[in-house]
MILOKOL-330049 format. One record per residue (C-alpha): residue number from 0; y, x, z. Coordinates in steps of 0.02 Angstrom, whole numbers, plus 50000, padded with zeros to 5 digits. Example, Ala and Ser with C-alpha at 12.3 -4.5 7.8 and 13.67 -1.06 7.14 Angstrom:
<atoms>
   koldren      yy      xx      zz
         0   49775   50615   50390
         1   49947   50684   50357
</atoms>
This chain:
<atoms>
   koldren      yy      xx      zz
         0   53507   52281   48913
         1   53335   52241   48868
         2   53397   52124   48717
         3   53511   52260   48655
         4   53382   52391   48647
         5   53289   52261   48540
         6   53428   52243   48431
         7   53360   52316   48294
         8   53209   52187   48289
         9   53177   52070   48126
        10   53153   51892   48118
        11   52991   51818   48091
        12   52977   51665   47954
        13   52885   51503   47909
        14   52853   51343   47822
        15   52761   51178   47799
        16   52624   51067   47705
        17   52570   50904   47601
        18   52416   50855   47488
        19   52406   50933   47311
        20   52556   50882   47178
        21   52643   51036   47085
        22   52726   51165   47179
        23   52909   51163   47218
        24   53015   51304   47235
        25   53101   51217   47389
        26   53278   51221   47289
        27   53297   51051   47355
        28   53339   51112   47533
        29   53373   51277   47603
        30   53422   51335   47783
        31   53529   51455   47724
        32   53708   51411   47598
        33   53730   51523   47465
        34   53859   51649   47525
        35   54021   51701   47406
        36   54045   51893   47372
        37   54208   51863   47436
        38   54173   51862   47614
        39   54299   51962   47681
        40   54195   52063   47807
        41   54094   52103   47656
        42   54246   52159   47561
        43   54307   52283   47711
        44   54120   52355   47709
        45   54128   52380   47540
        46   54297   52463   47540
        47   54335   52521   47710
        48   54520   52520   47776
        49   54494   52607   47952
        50   54524   52762   47875
        51   54357   52872   47937
        52   54274   52996   47815
        53   54078   53004   47842
        54   53962   53156   47818
        55   53822   53137   47680
        56   53706   53170   47816
        57   53713   53171   48020
        58   53715   53358   48068
        59   53611   53391   48235
        60   53745   53481   48372
        61   53703   53533   48537
        62   53701   53425   48685
        63   53880   53367   48734
        64   53842   53306   48899
        65   53929   53133   48874
        66   53795   53047   48962
        67   53772   53039   49149
        68   53652   53193   49188
        69   53538   53140   49327
        70   53355   53181   49337
        71   53243   53105   49218
        72   53405   53035   49128
        73   53435   52980   48959
        74   53530   53135   48938
        75   53384   53228   48959
        76   53302   53180   48791
        77   53445   53110   48690
        78   53503   53203   48522
        79   53679   53236   48482
        80   53742   53231   48289
        81   53922   53239   48202
        82   53928   53097   48069
        83   54104   53096   48010
        84   54288   53116   48049
        85   54449   53005   48078
        86   54625   53066   48089
        87   54571   53229   48143
        88   54452   53180   48271
        89   54259   53230   48257
        90   54153   53061   48249
        91   53996   53099   48366
        92   53839   53005   48385
        93   53702   52996   48511
        94   53529   52943   48474
        95   53431   52889   48622
        96   53258   52852   48627
        97   53223   52701   48725
        98   53076   52569   48764
        99   53130   52456   48619
       100   53172   52586   48497
       101   53323   52703   48474
       102   53510   52665   48537
       103   53647   52760   48445
       104   53815   52769   48523
       105   53978   52844   48437
       106   54099   52938   48509
       107   54286   53011   48432
       108   54325   53188   48504
       109   54509   53251   48472
       110   54558   53433   48437
       111   54591   53440   48615
       112   54441   53417   48690
       113   54462   53218   48747
       114   54308   53109   48701
       115   54314   52917   48684
       116   54168   52810   48676
       117   54184   52688   48525
       118   54106   52536   48633
       119   54154   52398   48468
       120   54131   52497   48328
       121   54103   52329   48233
       122   54259   52211   48212
       123   54142   52060   48178
       124   54013   52076   48303
       125   54012   52000   48484
       126   54012   52124   48631
       127   54008   52019   48799
       128   54065   52084   48968
       129   53878   52140   49019
       130   53881   52250   48859
       131   54041   52321   48917
       132   53990   52364   49102
       133   53825   52439   49035
       134   53917   52549   48900
       135   54028   52612   49065
       136   53882   52644   49162
       137   53797   52765   49064
       138   53934   52905   49028
       139   54016   53018   49124
       140   54191   52997   49194
       141   54271   53111   49083
       142   54216   52987   48938
       143   54353   52863   48902
       144   54308   52692   48841
       145   54391   52638   48691
       146   54367   52449   48623
       147   54514   52453   48496
       148   54437   52556   48367
       149   54315   52503   48254
       150   54234   52563   48084
       151   54224   52434   47931
       152   54057   52499   47884
       153   53992   52398   48032
       154   54069   52245   47996
       155   53922   52163   47945
       156   53950   51969   47863
       157   53867   51845   47946
       158   53755   51806   47782
       159   53740   51922   47612
       160   53670   51853   47460
       161   53505   51935   47398
       162   53493   51851   47223
       163   53585   51707   47122
       164   53435   51589   47176
       165   53523   51539   47343
       166   53412   51677   47446
       167   53511   51748   47581
       168   53479   51892   47718
       169   53578   51869   47888
       170   53659   51994   48008
       171   53585   52040   48170
       172   53591   51913   48312
       173   53649   52057   48435
       174   53750   52214   48383
       175   53678   52357   48311
       176   53714   52518   48239
       177   53526   52541   48203
       178   53440   52690   48194
       179   53424   52840   48084
       180   53323   52845   47928
       181   53150   52911   47951
       182   53120   53055   47833
       183   52928   53041   47793
       184   52872   52866   47747
       185   52678   52830   47725
       186   52623   52819   47544
       187   52607   52623   47551
       188   52770   52593   47599
       189   52916   52558   47449
       190   53090   52545   47481
       191   53212   52468   47343
       192   53402   52436   47327
       193   53450   52269   47314
       194   53626   52309   47288
       195   53749   52440   47331
       196   53891   52377   47441
       197   54024   52544   47434
       198   53942   52674   47548
       199   53819   52556   47625
       200   53664   52495   47533
       201   53567   52326   47554
       202   53373   52379   47542
       203   53219   52303   47534
       204   53071   52387   47619
       205   52878   52346   47559
       206   52721   52396   47651
       207   52556   52348   47577
       208   52413   52329   47718
       209   52250   52373   47607
       210   52142   52266   47716
       211   52224   52098   47708
       212   52293   52145   47545
       213   52472   52070   47624
       214   52629   52148   47592
       215   52757   52159   47740
       216   52942   52159   47691
       217   53100   52165   47777
       218   53284   52184   47721
       219   53398   52322   47791
       220   53566   52388   47775
       221   53569   52568   47753
       222   53734   52628   47834
       223   53852   52769   47764
       224   53782   52876   47916
       225   53619   52862   47875
       226   53544   52726   47986
       227   53453   52573   47950
       228   53509   52409   48021
       229   53379   52269   48024
       230   53440   52090   47937
       231   53362   51931   47957
       232   53262   51848   47821
       233   53241   51655   47864
       234   53210   51550   47723
       235   53083   51440   47833
       236   53124   51353   48006
       237   52964   51411   48097
       238   52969   51284   48266
       239   52849   51156   48205
       240   52928   51039   48324
       241   52977   50928   48187
       242   52860   50950   48058
       243   52783   50803   47957
       244   52600   50837   47912
       245   52506   50754   47787
       246   52344   50756   47851
       247   52393   50695   48017
       248   52278   50814   48112
       249   52310   50886   48297
       250   52472   51005   48284
       251   52540   51047   48471
       252   52740   51023   48429
       253   52776   51165   48549
       254   52697   51279   48421
       255   52775   51380   48295
       256   52734   51490   48147
       257   52736   51680   48131
       258   52710   51811   48000
       259   52517   51843   47975
       260   52510   52011   48032
       261   52412   52082   48176
       262   52395   52236   48288
       263   52483   52276   48469
       264   52670   52296   48438
       265   52800   52185   48482
       266   52926   52190   48348
       267   52872   52084   48201
       268   52871   52105   48015
       269   53014   52022   47944
       270   52903   51914   47834
       271   52732   51936   47727
       272   52689   51908   47545
       273   52540   51886   47466
       274   52586   51871   47274
       275   52432   51964   47209
       276   52327   51849   47315
       277   52390   51676   47280
       278   52416   51587   47126
       279   52479   51410   47121
       280   52338   51329   47091
       281   52246   51399   47239
       282   52358   51290   47360
       283   52403   51110   47399
       284   52557   51018   47471
       285   52502   50990   47675
       286   52675   50933   47737
       287   52843   50969   47765
       288   52967   51058   47888
       289   53094   50987   48001
       290   53239   51047   47857
       291   53130   50943   47735
       292   53044   51099   47641
       293   52886   51082   47566
       294   52742   51188   47637
       295   52556   51229   47584
       296   52394   51270   47635
       297   52241   51350   47534
       298   52155   51208   47426
       299   51984   51300   47430
       300   51924   51351   47606
       301   51824   51498   47527
       302   51990   51582   47486
       303   51951   51769   47553
       304   52120   51783   47652
       305   52084   51619   47736
       306   51912   51662   47764
       307   51981   51838   47841
       308   52095   51747   47958
       309   51964   51638   48009
       310   51840   51783   48038
       311   51970   51874   48156
       312   52007   51699   48251
       313   51806   51685   48294
       314   51822   51859   48352
       315   51951   51833   48464
       316   51887   51671   48535
       317   51712   51771   48572
       318   51809   51909   48643
       319   51931   51783   48737
       320   52078   51886   48675
       321   52255   51833   48636
       322   52219   51655   48592
       323   52329   51504   48667
       324   52262   51359   48563
       325   52225   51214   48666
       326   52173   51083   48554
       327   52025   51006   48498
       328   51864   51125   48479
       329   51872   51221   48311
       330   51694   51266   48252
       331   51696   51271   48064
       332   51819   51347   47933
       333   51849   51158   47890
       334   51916   51148   48079
       335   52029   51298   48043
       336   52095   51227   47897
       337   52130   51032   47971
       338   52230   51124   48111
       339   52335   51209   47993
       340   52310   51393   48062
       341   52369   51475   47901
       342   52527   51406   47821
       343   52610   51449   47641
       344   52786   51445   47580
       345   52858   51486   47408
       346   53039   51552   47439
       347   53177   51524   47325
       348   53145   51690   47231
       349   52962   51631   47196
       350   52859   51730   47319
       351   52717   51661   47425
       352   52751   51692   47601
       353   52593   51685   47739
       354   52616   51611   47903
       355   52490   51588   48034
       356   52525   51443   48199
       357   52558   51562   48351
       358   52442   51484   48444
       359   52304   51532   48332
       360   52354   51686   48288
       361   52247   51851   48359
       362   52332   51974   48462
       363   52269   52154   48458
       364   52290   52255   48623
       365   52337   52438   48644
       366   52173   52478   48746
       367   52177   52617   48856
       368   52288   52751   48778
       369   52240   52914   48882
       370   52376   53051   48916
       371   52325   53213   48955
       372   52461   53347   49021
       373   52449   53540   49006
       374   52602   53625   49052
       375   52597   53810   49046
       376   52641   53842   49225
       377   52619   53703   49374
       378   52753   53589   49376
       379   52826   53417   49409
       380   52820   53300   49249
       381   52916   53145   49201
       382   52832   53030   49089
       383   52881   52855   49019
       384   52800   52748   48880
       385   52891   52622   48767
       386   52772   52489   48816
       387   52734   52334   48910
       388   52615   52412   49016
       389   52496   52279   49093
       390   52373   52390   49170
       391   52385   52572   49210
       392   52309   52714   49328
       393   52403   52778   49426
       394   52519   52625   49450
       395   52651   52636   49316
       396   52822   52591   49373
       397   52927   52512   49241
       398   53083   52579   49290
       399   53037   52758   49314
       400   52873   52765   49236
       401   52747   52910   49312
       402   52804   53071   49414
       403   52663   53194   49406
       404   52621   53366   49476
       405   52551   53432   49328
       406   52435   53601   49315
       407   52405   53694   49170
       408   52207   53634   49172
       409   52272   53470   49154
       410   52247   53404   49335
       411   52378   53285   49401
       412   52441   53244   49564
       413   52520   53062   49573
       414   52579   53011   49740
       415   52462   53117   49827
       416   52299   53070   49720
       417   52219   53179   49612
       418   52196   53117   49422
       419   52135   53200   49252
       420   52255   53091   49141
       421   52377   52950   49144
       422   52308   52781   49079
       423   52401   52630   49018
       424   52364   52459   48921
       425   52489   52339   48841
       426   52569   52315   48685
       427   52689   52427   48616
       428   52881   52389   48608
       429   52879   52446   48427
       430   52803   52388   48250
       431   52629   52407   48218
       432   52590   52519   48059
       433   52503   52435   47910
       434   52338   52499   47855
       435   52361   52639   47708
       436   52210   52726   47726
       437   52040   52764   47826
       438   51871   52787   47801
       439   51715   52651   47791
       440   51565   52704   47848
       441   51397   52619   47889
       442   51365   52549   48081
       443   51245   52696   48126
       444   51366   52824   48073
       445   51533   52771   48165
       446   51504   52871   48323
       447   51466   53030   48237
       448   51621   52999   48117
       449   51725   52972   48260
       450   51677   53128   48332
       451   51708   53244   48177
       452   51872   53137   48150
       453   51942   53175   48325
       454   51889   53355   48312
       455   51988   53350   48147
       456   52158   53305   48232
       457   52143   53433   48378
       458   52061   53351   48523
       459   51951   53460   48629
       460   51777   53422   48692
       461   51826   53349   48844
       462   51951   53224   48761
       463   51833   53189   48633
       464   51672   53150   48763
       465   51790   53029   48845
       466   51864   52932   48695
       467   51679   52899   48641
       468   51623   52856   48805
       469   51754   52708   48806
       470   51762   52666   48626
       471   51569   52653   48599
       472   51555   52494   48658
       473   51699   52421   48573
       474   51639   52462   48388
       475   51621   52297   48281
       476   51464   52229   48260
       477   51461   52238   48079
       478   51357   52325   47943
       479   51512   52432   47890
       480   51666   52482   47997
       481   51837   52540   47928
       482   51906   52694   48044
       483   52095   52713   48022
       484   52195   52831   48130
       485   52364   52822   48166
       486   52457   52992   48203
       487   52587   53060   48315
       488   52741   52999   48205
       489   52670   52823   48189
       490   52634   52807   48382
       491   52810   52862   48422
       492   52859   52716   48329
       493   52746   52590   48401
       494   52754   52642   48585
       495   52857   52797   48598
       496   52823   52937   48750
       497   52982   52997   48840
       498   52920   53159   48919
       499   53014   53283   49036
       500   53026   53426   49017
       501   52990   53413   48842
       502   52831   53466   48781
       503   52809   53618   48647
       504   52664   53520   48560
       505   52626   53322   48567
       506   52463   53256   48493
       507   52436   53071   48484
       508   52305   52981   48393
       509   52251   52792   48377
       510   52109   52706   48305
       511   52109   52548   48223
       512   51931   52482   48184
       513   51884   52327   48065
       514   51709   52283   48047
       515   51658   52216   47868
       516   51499   52134   47776
       517   51519   52238   47639
       518   51612   52407   47619
       519   51783   52415   47512
       520   51870   52558   47420
       521   52014   52635   47534
       522   52114   52804   47514
       523   52054   52935   47614
       524   52165   53007   47754
       525   52212   53176   47770
       526   52171   53216   47944
       527   52254   53364   48017
       528   52289   53452   48171
       529   52423   53565   48239
       530   52425   53723   48359
       531   52410   53704   48536
       532   52567   53796   48575
       533   52653   53817   48745
       534   52655   53648   48856
       535   52553   53513   48762
       536   52536   53331   48791
       537   52385   53248   48706
       538   52345   53055   48696
       539   52223   52948   48625
       540   52183   52758   48604
       541   52145   52624   48510
       542   52150   52433   48438
       543   52046   52311   48553
       544   51989   52156   48501
       545   51937   52108   48672
       546   52042   52028   48814
       547   52112   52174   48916
       548   52228   52098   49045
</atoms>
């Protein structure tokens, strides 16, 4: 079940290193073979044969009661949509938020009112018995389980061509209908059409991190029902088991490469590029991967991207945070380079991809998110968070979350004990947002700026004081500090909250701080607040550079 919930996650990708001849495009070997456009699944996906007609956009409808409606069940926070019709039947989708992201289920409703769950919507996917049992367990007895009907738009080929150079994307490992496309995207995210495939579209998403200068990319299929199905782009074998290194330095063959990203999310970026930061003259060959692909390292240890990675590694070691490296002690930037902490690879399309060794990558941690509940009348409230909760107060139950009796003044009673809020720590199950804006201030101005910005986002005096009390000791010890805030929408992607009864107002703020020796220019954020109407829930938290658990 957990695996299915995580079906939308994208794969990370990496490469290897040698010494210093000319840069190669790695066309001599590739992990993915070129796929002909005559794939029968692709032909069916482009020209469906299964007879359904899809609406241009899903239409929200009232809850239909298809899911088992127990106290604090999925039915209580699921959304229903009409998405199409087939042979006189309405096709209905249920969007169910879950710990690893939303899950989507399809149904057909006949004119007589008979409802069938379309358990196997893709003819090309593999559905095992565990999946079938799970599907049968979450719907009412009145819902029939149909494993025969399928829709060609979901018959995703095992691989699809990106270009004529041999680059391909792969289908998800597990069956997925994807999740509905977000209406509002941050300004640093761009989406491009790679190719139209009938009513589906192969898309590329790019998001620039203004702090690192790296661009995260992933490919996805935008379906005819307006969902996004994440595809895998894997030009490089990431396991270091069979890598051949030119330098002969210590490398743990059990280690692997990962996209050079940071934050406290669980879903990794598909891959990251640094085309604007890397020229062929900046690199040298340092080895070859297990599939005999050429991998590179920086030829100059003063490269800004390399120095930033090293600085983050040093801070992580000092804070005993998220580092699993057990090799020789790394004291200098040269040691960092010799251990191949950062690996570069040039894919078939000519773009530079940036990886780091997993054992030497910093892993940020979502620190002390605190949840305040303010119902209009005293009542029992159920709260669950989409995160791998490591520490909590009161004790968090991964299966049921918290069940608290909440007063309008925010006082909570959980298992007979009194609390002012709910507290948790741990990595979110979703994807960490890219840094697209913020404010750079002098060290001496950090706390006053934080107070001002929290007030702008609608927090009250008590919430602001408690935020500052916790975070003032975690301000980076640098002359300048970048302050970036993630809002409710972004936090709902990183670590969604499931609350019953549903709050009328939800305010979530999350701080990402980064210390720097000199200021940088970064777009300002437009920090706004929403009125506290009805049952209000407020949460604050931040990214910690210290070991928390």
